[in-house]
C-alpha positions in Angstrom: 9.7 38.9 -13.5 12.7 41.1 -14.4 14.9 42.2 -11.5 14.7 45.9 -10.6 16.8 48.9 -9.6 13.7 50.5 -8.0 12.3 50.4 -4.5 15.5 49.1 -3.0 16.2 49.5 0.7 19.9 50.4 0.3 22.2 51.6 -2.5 23.1 48.7 -4.9 26.7 47.8 -5.6 26.6 48.0 -9.3 29.7 46.6 -11.1 30.4 48.5 -14.3 31.8 46.5 -17.2 33.8 48.1 -20.1 35.3 45.4 -22.3 35.5 44.7 -26.0 34.1 41.1 -26.1 31.8 38.7 -24.3 34.6 36.5 -22.9 36.1 39.4 -21.0 32.7 40.5 -19.8 32.0 37.0 -18.4 35.3 36.9 -16.7 34.6 40.2 -15.0 31.1 39.0 -13.9 32.4 35.9 -12.3 35.0 37.8 -10.3 32.5 40.6 -9.4 30.0 38.1 -8.1 32.7 36.8 -5.7 33.3 40.3 -4.6 29.7 40.9 -3.7 28.1 42.7 -6.7 24.4 43.4 -6.3 23.9 44.5 -9.9 25.8 45.0 -13.2 26.3 47.7 -15.7 27.4 47.0 -19.3 28.7 49.9 -21.4 27.7 48.8 -24.9 29.9 51.5 -26.6 33.0 49.7 -25.6 31.9 46.5 -27.3 33.5 45.7 -30.6 30.6 46.2 -33.2 30.6 42.5 -34.2 29.5 41.8 -30.6 26.9 44.5 -30.4 24.0 42.1 -30.9 21.1 40.6 -29.0 22.7 37.1 -29.0 25.9 38.4 -27.4 24.0 40.3 -24.7 21.8 37.3 -23.9 24.9 35.1 -23.3 26.5 37.7 -21.0 23.3 38.4 -19.1 22.9 34.6 -18.3 26.1 34.8 -16.2 24.6 37.8 -14.2 21.9 35.5 -12.9 19.1 37.3 -11.0 21.0 40.6 -10.7 19.5 43.8 -12.2 21.3 45.0 -15.3 22.1 48.6 -16.2 23.1 49.4 -19.8 24.6 52.5 -21.5 25.1 53.2 -25.1 27.1 56.5 -25.3 28.6 58.2 -28.3 32.2 57.4 -27.6 34.6 54.4 -28.2 33.3 52.1 -30.9 30.1 54.2 -31.3 32.0 57.3 -32.6 30.2 58.4 -35.8 27.1 56.3 -35.1 23.8 58.2 -35.3 21.7 58.7 -32.2 19.0 56.6 -33.9 21.5 53.7 -34.0 22.3 54.1 -30.4 18.6 54.1 -29.4 18.1 50.9 -31.4 21.0 49.3 -29.5 19.4 50.1 -26.2 16.1 48.5 -27.3 18.0 45.4 -28.4 19.7 45.1 -25.0 16.3 45.5 -23.2 14.9 42.7 -25.5 17.9 40.6 -24.5 17.1 40.9 -20.8 18.6 44.1 -19.5 16.8 46.0 -16.8 17.7 49.7 -16.9 18.4 51.8 -20.1 20.5 54.9 -19.9 19.1 57.5 -22.3 21.3 60.6 -22.7 19.5 63.8 -21.9 20.5 65.2 -25.3 19.7 62.1 -27.3 18.6 63.1 -30.8 20.0 66.6 -30.3 23.6 66.8 -28.9 23.5 69.8 -26.6 25.4 71.7 -23.8 25.2 70.0 -20.4 23.9 66.9 -22.3 20.4 68.1 -22.0 18.3 69.1 -25.0 15.6 71.7 -24.8 14.4 71.0 -28.4 10.7 70.0 -28.3 11.0 67.5 -31.2 14.0 65.8 -29.6 12.2 65.6 -26.3 9.1 64.1 -27.9 11.4 61.4 -29.5 13.0 60.7 -26.2 9.5 60.3 -24.6 8.6 57.9 -27.4 11.7 55.8 -26.7 11.0 55.8 -23.0 7.5 54.5 -23.7 8.8 51.8 -25.9 11.4 50.6 -23.3 8.8 50.6 -20.6 6.4 48.7 -22.8 9.1 46.0 -23.1 9.3 45.7 -19.3 12.4 47.9 -18.9 13.3 50.8 -16.7 14.7 54.2 -17.8 17.5 56.3 -16.5 18.1 59.7 -18.1 21.7 61.0 -17.8 23.5 64.3 -18.2 27.3 64.3 -18.0 28.7 67.8 -17.4 32.4 68.6 -17.5 32.3 71.2 -14.8 31.0 71.9 -11.3 27.4 73.1 -11.1 25.6 75.0 -8.4 22.7 73.3 -6.6 19.9 75.1 -8.5 21.3 74.0 -11.9 21.7 70.3 -10.8 18.1 70.3 -9.4 16.9 71.9 -12.7 18.4 69.2 -14.8 17.1 66.5 -12.5 13.6 67.9 -12.6 13.8 67.9 -16.4 14.7 64.2 -16.4 11.8 63.5 -14.1 9.4 65.4 -16.3 10.3 63.4 -19.3 9.4 60.1 -17.6 12.7 58.9 -16.2 12.5 56.2 -13.4 16.0 57.4 -12.3 17.9 60.6 -13.0 21.7 60.6 -13.4 23.8 63.7 -13.3 27.6 63.7 -13.4 29.5 67.0 -12.5 32.9 67.9 -11.3 34.6 68.7 -8.0 38.0 70.4 -8.2 38.4 71.6 -4.6 37.4 70.5 -1.1 34.7 73.2 -1.1 33.1 71.9 -4.3 33.2 68.3 -3.1 31.5 69.3 0.2 28.9 71.2 -1.8 28.3 68.2 -4.0 27.5 66.2 -0.9 25.1 68.9 0.2 23.5 68.8 -3.3 23.1 65.0 -2.9 21.1 65.5 0.2 19.0 68.2 -1.5 18.1 65.9 -4.4 16.9 63.3 -1.9 14.6 66.0 -0.4 13.3 67.5 -3.6 12.9 64.7 -6.1 10.0 62.2 -6.5 12.2 59.6 -8.3 15.5 57.9 -7.4 18.7 59.6 -8.5 22.4 59.0 -9.1 24.5 62.1 -8.6 28.2 61.6 -9.2 31.3 63.8 -9.8 34.8 63.6 -11.3 37.7 66.0 -11.2 40.4 66.2 -8.5 38.0 66.0 -5.5 35.5 63.2 -6.1 36.4 60.2 -3.8 34.4 61.3 -0.8 31.4 62.1 -2.9 31.6 58.7 -4.7 31.9 56.8 -1.5 29.5 58.7 0.8 27.0 60.0 -1.8 24.9 56.8 -1.9 24.5 57.0 1.9 22.9 60.4 1.4 20.4 59.1 -1.1 21.9 57.9 -4.4 20.2 54.8 -5.6 23.4 52.9 -6.3 27.2 52.8 -6.4 28.9 52.6 -9.7 32.0 50.3 -9.0 34.6 48.4 -10.9 35.8 44.9 -10.2 39.3 46.2 -10.9 40.9 49.1 -12.7 42.2 48.4 -16.2 42.8 50.3 -19.5 39.0 50.7 -20.2 37.6 51.2 -16.7 36.5 54.6 -15.4 39.1 55.6 -12.9 36.8 57.6 -10.7 34.6 54.6 -10.0 35.8 52.9 -6.8 36.7 49.2 -6.6 33.8 47.0 -5.6 35.4 45.2 -2.7 36.5 48.6 -1.1 33.0 49.9 -1.3 31.7 46.7 0.3 34.1 47.1 3.2 33.0 50.7 3.8 29.4 49.8 3.8 30.1 46.9 6.2 31.9 49.1 8.7 30.4 52.6 8.5 27.2 53.3 10.4 25.6 56.4 9.0 22.3 56.2 10.9 21.3 59.0 13.2 22.7 58.6 16.7 20.2 57.6 19.4 20.9 57.8 23.0 20.6 54.6 25.0 17.8 54.6 27.4 19.0 54.6 31.0 
């Protein structure tokens, strides 16, 4: 049975991998396992096209053992100029190779503001892709990356749209460029936990993101997105795996209960 990102009792430490070839991916995996990774994420767009193939993915996934595997296939890096149909096929190939969770952009088949299409035909095609991935035993995350801060009602609206399309997990990435915005992002995280019926991943970038990235999963996010180390391809707002592990090991966020006398 395929490992899962769903029904977990705590946020998974997911080590994201952005490399150009299988050998570098395997090196990162081996180091991340030693640092305590619970799961892995592989960003297919960073792979040199000659390695964007089922056989390469299978070899890499073997080194991940029994850990759940999250894959993205965004429009950047080596995927620049590729059609959304090609990106969708790449996701299906990775699921067939053994990946667990597919990241479907919320504007797949219709590039749109806030990375969320409202075009009925594009939404129908997304739902068809979601059904195909689930029929192959995969799980589906729908993502929207926004390059600005959003108020709570807009974040919730996007998450609800993902949920309505059949996502197993909703992912939204906004910005925080002041202490006030970062604190509001933490409040929005708690709100999503209260309002959604599915797991979620709510992240931020900008100048004020570190507290949100480190504390957000304790408020309800399904996982941490970490890196084994920072290098030229890594996402700099993603915290280092071993640092997150230390925070989790030493930070008690459970509600305080008075000792009985």
